[in-house]
C-alpha positions in Angstrom: 80.9 115.0 62.6 83.2 118.1 63.2 84.7 118.7 66.0 86.9 121.2 67.8 90.3 121.2 67.0 93.0 120.1 69.3 96.1 122.6 70.3 98.4 120.3 68.3 96.3 120.3 65.0 96.5 123.8 65.1 99.9 124.2 65.8 101.0 121.9 63.0 99.3 123.4 60.8 101.1 126.7 61.3 104.1 124.7 61.1 103.0 123.6 57.7 102.3 127.0 56.9 106.0 128.1 57.8 107.8 125.5 56.2 105.5 125.7 52.9 106.1 129.5 52.6 110.0 128.8 53.0 109.8 126.2 49.8 107.5 129.1 48.0 110.9 131.5 48.4 113.4 128.7 46.8 110.6 128.2 44.1 110.9 132.0 43.1 114.5 131.9 43.3 115.6 129.0 41.1 118.3 129.6 38.8 119.3 126.8 37.0 117.4 123.7 35.5 118.1 120.5 33.4 118.3 121.5 29.9 117.0 118.7 28.2 115.2 115.4 28.8 118.4 113.7 29.0 119.8 113.2 32.3 123.5 113.4 31.1 123.1 117.0 30.1 122.2 118.2 33.7 125.0 119.5 35.9 125.2 118.6 39.8 123.7 122.2 40.8 120.9 122.0 38.0 119.8 118.4 39.3 120.3 119.5 43.3 117.8 122.7 42.5 115.4 120.3 40.4 115.3 117.9 43.4 114.7 120.7 45.9 112.4 123.0 43.7 110.9 120.7 41.1 110.6 117.9 43.5 110.4 118.5 47.5 109.1 122.1 47.0 105.9 121.2 45.5 103.9 120.0 48.6 103.5 123.9 49.2 100.6 125.0 47.3 98.8 122.2 47.6 99.3 122.4 51.8 98.5 126.0 51.7 95.1 125.3 49.1 94.3 122.4 52.0 94.1 124.8 54.7 92.4 127.2 53.2 89.7 125.1 52.5 90.2 123.4 55.7 89.5 126.8 57.8 86.8 128.3 55.5 84.6 125.5 55.9 85.4 124.3 59.7 83.4 127.5 60.8 80.8 127.4 57.6 77.7 126.3 58.5 76.3 126.9 54.6 74.0 129.6 55.3 73.8 133.1 53.5 74.6 135.0 56.1 78.0 132.9 56.9 78.7 133.5 53.5 78.4 137.5 53.3 80.3 137.2 56.6 83.3 135.1 55.0 83.4 136.9 52.1 83.9 139.9 53.9 86.9 138.5 56.0 88.4 137.4 52.8 88.3 140.3 51.2 90.1 141.9 54.0 92.8 139.0 54.7 93.3 137.7 50.8 92.2 140.8 48.6 93.4 143.5 50.1 97.2 142.1 50.4 96.8 140.8 46.7 95.6 144.7 45.7 98.4 146.4 47.6 101.3 144.0 46.6 100.2 144.0 43.2 100.0 147.7 42.7 103.3 148.1 44.1 104.7 145.1 41.8 102.9 146.7 39.2 104.1 150.4 39.7 108.1 149.2 40.4 107.6 147.2 37.0 106.6 150.8 35.0 109.3 152.4 37.0 111.9 149.7 35.8 111.0 150.3 32.4 111.3 153.8 32.4 114.3 154.1 34.2 115.7 151.1 31.6 114.8 153.6 28.8 112.3 150.9 27.4 109.2 152.2 25.9 106.0 151.5 27.8 102.9 151.1 25.4 100.4 150.1 27.8 97.4 152.3 28.4 96.5 153.3 31.9 93.4 150.6 31.3 95.9 148.2 30.4 97.9 148.9 34.0 94.6 148.3 35.4 94.1 145.5 34.1 97.7 144.0 34.8 96.9 145.0 38.5 94.0 143.1 38.8 94.3 140.0 37.0 98.0 139.6 36.6 99.8 141.9 38.6 104.3 141.2 37.8 104.3 139.7 41.6 103.9 135.7 40.4 103.0 134.2 43.8 100.0 136.3 43.8 98.2 133.7 41.3 97.5 131.7 44.3 95.6 134.4 46.4 93.5 135.0 43.0 92.7 131.3 42.7 91.9 131.6 46.6 89.4 134.7 46.3 87.4 132.4 43.4 87.4 129.1 45.8 86.0 131.7 48.3 83.5 132.9 45.6 82.4 129.6 44.6 82.9 128.1 48.3 79.1 127.0 48.2 79.4 125.2 45.2 82.7 123.7 46.4 80.1 122.3 49.3 77.9 120.8 47.1 80.6 119.3 45.0 81.9 117.4 48.2 78.8 116.0 49.2 78.1 114.1 46.3 77.4 110.4 46.7 80.3 108.0 46.6 83.0 110.9 46.9 82.5 111.2 43.2 83.2 114.9 43.8 86.4 114.5 45.5 87.2 111.6 42.8 86.4 113.8 39.7 88.6 116.8 41.1 91.4 114.5 41.8 91.4 113.1 38.5 91.6 116.3 37.0 94.4 117.3 39.1 96.3 114.5 38.2 95.3 114.8 34.3 97.2 117.1 32.0 93.5 118.5 31.1 92.7 122.1 32.3 89.1 123.1 31.8 89.2 126.6 33.0 89.7 129.3 30.8 92.8 131.3 31.1 92.4 135.0 32.2 95.3 138.0 31.3 97.9 134.9 31.4 96.4 132.9 34.4 94.1 130.3 34.6 90.4 131.2 36.3 91.1 128.5 38.4 93.9 126.0 38.9 93.0 122.2 39.0 95.4 121.5 41.9 94.0 124.7 44.4 90.7 123.4 43.3 91.5 119.9 44.7 93.0 120.3 47.9 90.6 123.0 48.7 88.0 120.4 48.5 90.2 117.7 50.3 90.4 120.4 52.8 86.8 120.7 53.3 86.3 117.2 53.3 88.9 116.7 56.3 86.7 118.9 58.3 84.5 115.8 59.3 87.7 113.7 59.9 89.9 115.5 62.0 90.9 112.4 64.1 92.4 111.4 61.0 94.9 114.4 61.1 95.7 113.5 64.7 96.2 109.6 63.7 98.5 110.7 60.9 100.6 113.2 63.1 100.9 110.3 66.0 102.5 108.0 63.8 105.6 107.0 64.9 109.1 108.9 64.0 110.1 105.7 62.0 106.7 106.0 60.0 107.3 109.4 59.3 110.9 108.8 58.0 109.7 105.9 56.0 107.0 108.3 54.0 109.4 110.8 53.3 112.2 108.3 51.9 109.3 106.9 49.9 108.5 110.9 48.8 112.1 111.7 48.1 112.5 108.1 46.1 109.5 109.0 43.4 111.3 112.8 43.2 114.1 111.0 42.5 112.4 108.6 40.0 110.9 111.2 38.0 113.8 113.5 37.9 115.5 109.9 36.1 112.4 109.6 34.0 112.3 113.5 32.7 115.0 115.4 34.5 113.1 118.5 32.7 109.9 118.4 33.9 107.7 121.4 33.8 104.2 121.4 33.7 103.3 124.7 34.7 101.7 126.4 31.7 103.3 123.8 29.4 103.7 120.1 28.6 107.3 119.1 28.9 106.8 115.7 30.5 105.6 112.3 29.4 102.6 110.6 31.2 104.6 108.4 33.8 106.8 111.4 34.4 103.5 113.3 35.1 102.1 110.4 37.4 105.1 110.3 39.3 105.5 113.7 39.9 101.5 113.8 41.0 102.1 111.0 43.4 105.5 112.5 44.5 103.1 115.3 45.7 100.8 113.3 47.4 103.5 111.6 49.4 105.1 114.7 50.0 101.7 116.6 51.6 101.6 113.5 54.1 105.1 113.3 55.0 105.1 117.1 55.5 102.3 117.0 57.7 103.7 113.8 60.2 107.2 116.1 60.0 105.7 119.6 61.1 103.5 117.4 63.9 106.9 116.3 65.4 109.0 119.4 64.7 106.4 121.5 66.6 107.9 124.2 68.9 106.7 127.7 70.1 109.6 129.4 67.9 108.3 128.0 65.3 104.7 128.6 65.5 105.6 132.2 66.2 107.7 132.6 63.2 105.2 131.1 61.3 103.0 134.6 61.9 105.6 136.2 59.5 105.2 133.5 56.8 102.4 135.6 55.3 104.3 139.1 55.1 107.3 136.7 53.6 104.7 135.4 51.0 103.8 138.6 49.8 106.9 140.5 49.7 109.9 137.8 48.7 108.9 138.0 44.9 109.1 141.2 42.4 110.5 143.9 42.7 112.5 142.2 45.7 113.7 139.3 43.5 114.7 141.6 40.6 116.9 144.1 42.9 118.8 141.3 44.3 119.4 139.6 41.2 121.0 142.8 40.0 122.9 143.4 42.9 124.5 139.7 42.4 124.8 139.6 38.7 128.6 141.0 38.2 129.5 138.8 41.3 128.4 135.3 40.6 127.4 133.2 37.6 123.8 132.9 37.5 123.4 129.0 38.0 124.6 129.6 41.6 122.0 132.5 42.4 119.7 130.4 44.3 122.5 128.9 47.1 122.7 132.7 47.8 119.6 134.3 47.1 117.0 131.5 48.8 119.3 131.9 52.1 119.7 135.6 52.2 115.9 136.6 51.1 114.2 134.2 53.4 116.4 135.2 56.5 116.0 138.9 55.5 112.1 139.1 54.9 111.6 137.0 57.8 113.5 139.3 60.3 111.7 142.4 58.4 108.7 140.7 59.6 109.7 139.9 62.9 111.3 144.1 63.2 108.2 145.4 62.0 106.1 142.9 64.7 107.8 144.5 67.4 108.3 148.3 66.3 105.5 148.4 64.0 102.8 145.9 64.6 100.4 148.1 63.3 102.4 147.9 59.5 102.7 144.5 59.1 98.7 143.8 60.3 98.1 146.2 57.7 99.8 144.1 54.9 99.0 141.1 55.8 95.3 141.7 56.7 95.5 140.9 60.2 98.3 138.1 60.0 101.0 138.5 62.5 103.3 136.5 64.7 101.4 137.6 68.0 97.9 137.0 66.3 99.1 133.1 65.0 100.9 132.4 68.3 97.7 133.4 70.1 95.4 131.4 68.0 97.8 128.4 68.0 98.0 128.7 72.0 101.8 128.8 72.5 101.2 132.1 74.8 102.0 129.5 77.6 105.4 130.1 79.5 105.2 126.4 80.2 103.9 124.9 77.0 103.4 121.3 77.2 102.1 120.3 73.7 105.5 119.1 72.8 104.9 115.8 74.8 103.7 112.5 73.1 100.5 112.4 74.9 97.7 110.6 73.4 95.3 113.4 74.4 94.8 117.2 73.2 97.4 119.1 74.1 97.3 121.6 76.9 98.5 124.6 78.0 98.3 127.0 81.3 97.8 131.0 81.0 
């Protein structure tokens, strides 16, 4: 039976969102990758980036999808009235940011083409389709997936209610396999099997919230053990196929694909346990800026920063400069907006701000006691 979430669980979700956002930024600022299936052809820089970006960072999207499914169904009673209300809520918190950032990215893409003297043979209709279905800001694919899942939420609910967990098994097998059943719509799949599966897992997790708390309360030694297994799986996959890539391509072998998927699952479990243990009011408040960072860190910002760095540093090393600089800069901008123009960040993010997230997670207390290792739900004083 679904129960009210403890403060600890809410706060852990916030920390997970913060860490996932940081690693999403890392993914989009990768500047070097192993060039071939041969491990000997890769440099130390390429292997380190592959470990961090092709390995560690891959927990981010599954955990975003899991959280989206979890919170959607946590307050869903299956009625048409609730469905319509949630559609309106997600239109404000997901669709509007998608359209706004997509419009800016598309506009800048056109302006850059004009500034560079390159022909833009796209008609106004083509540009509108690009804006609506595949804007130049690559991170927006997940928001498009999320809107598809929200629209299909009643179907997802029925899938997860099939007997013997067959619905979860089928979506899980789809995720593990190289098979992609959904059509490509303007360059992106209508829906990725990864977001579908973990959205479904989030739905099911609502009936087993005690397992999330039990997982979080595992000992530090156990958490370290999970992290070691996670990293070992990543290393094993790199050794098998250093140039592994399954994003709209098939640069992998069956064994490397299976190990990659296993590493993602181990990473999700590890990140949950780690996030439970490192919860701190400052991290939870900072997580309120995560969606803003997610929205603005890619194009056109990436193109501009790369242009600045191009004459100064070899491209392979860009990641080590741009990733920390952009991450710090974007979070700083978000916190400054939250302080001096809270209406602006609320407008851009559909209401997700450091203040709102801190309040929802219950960290407004001047004496937060939820960091203790008590067995029961955390308490705060107001």
